[in-house]
N, C-alpha and C positions, 0 to 999 in steps of 0.2 A: 504494500500500500504506500502511496506517496506521502510526502511531508507537507506541512502547511495547513492552513485552515481547511475544514472539510469541503467548503464550497469550491476550492481551487484544486482539490485532489482529483486525479483521474481514477475513476472507479474501475474495478476489474472488468466489469461488463458495462460499458457506457450506455447501452440500450436500457439498462435496468438501474437507474440512479438510486433506487431505494435500498440497494444491497449494502450491507454493513459487515465489516470484519469483526468477528467476535473474539479474535485473539487466539484461537486454537489453531494449531498446525498439525496436519496429519502427514507423517513421514511414510514414504512408500518405498520398499525394496522389492522390485519386480524380479521374480525368478522364473525358471522354466517350469517348475512344478508347483511352487508355493510363492506367495507374496506376503512379505512381512509388513505389518503396520505398527507405527509408534505414534503417540500423541503428546503434544506439549502445548503449553500456554506461554506466550511471550518468549522470553529468553531462557526459560527453565529447561533443564535437561529433558529430552524426550523419554517417555517410559514405554516399554513394550505394551502393545494393545492387543493384537491378535494376529493370527496367520490365516490367510485365505488359501484353501487348498483347491482352488478353482483355476481354470485357464480360459483364455480367450474372452469372448464377449460376456460370459457369465461372471468372470472375475472383474471385468471392467464395471459392469452394472452393480455388483456387490460393493466394490470399492466406492462408487458414488453414493450408494445407499448408506454405507458406514459414515462417509464424510457428512452426509446430510443429517443422520441421526446424532452424530457427535457435534454438529454445528461447527465444523471445521471451516475456518476462514480461508485456508489455503492448503493445497496439496504440495508437498515437497517430494519429488520423485528422483531417486538416485540414478545417476548416469554412470554405468560401468566404464572404467578406463583401466588401461594397463599400468604396471608399476612405473613406467616412464611418462605417464600422463596422456598417452595417446588413446584415442577411441578404439574400441574392439568391435568385432562383428556383433556382439550382443548390444553394443551402444545403439546401432542402427535399429535393431528390433525394439529397444526401449523407446526410441524417438517415435517410431510408428505407433506403438501402443499409446504413448502420451498424446499424440495427435488425435487418436480416436477418443480418448478420455476427454480431451478438451472440447471436442465437438459435442459429445454426449452431455457434458456438464452445461454447455451453452444452451443446448436444446431443452434442458430441464428448467433453465432460468431460475435457479434456486436463489432465494433471498433469505437472509437471516435478519431477524429483529433482535436486538440486544438491549438489555437494560441500559438506560441512559441515553438512548437515541430517540 
């Protein structure tokens, strides 16, 4: 989320200006067989949340369901890189999945209402 007065911030989805960040982050570690999720608020250390033992579209939809249920303001998805910092073949797969998740999240037009807004 941007800095400055709320009226000047660029919202994550400009078509939906009523969207508010609740401060929760959902960390995602995409794997071939399992996807690990961790949750944190603000700058606190993430805590393990759950492991999704789904793949493909079922995993993507479940991930968005969990994000909505936990009122996550953002998804932080890890991009695998090699020891020297270069992207790996798995990096491209993760980018493709992230693109699909982004489209599905935009289609849902999820808005969160938080205390104080």
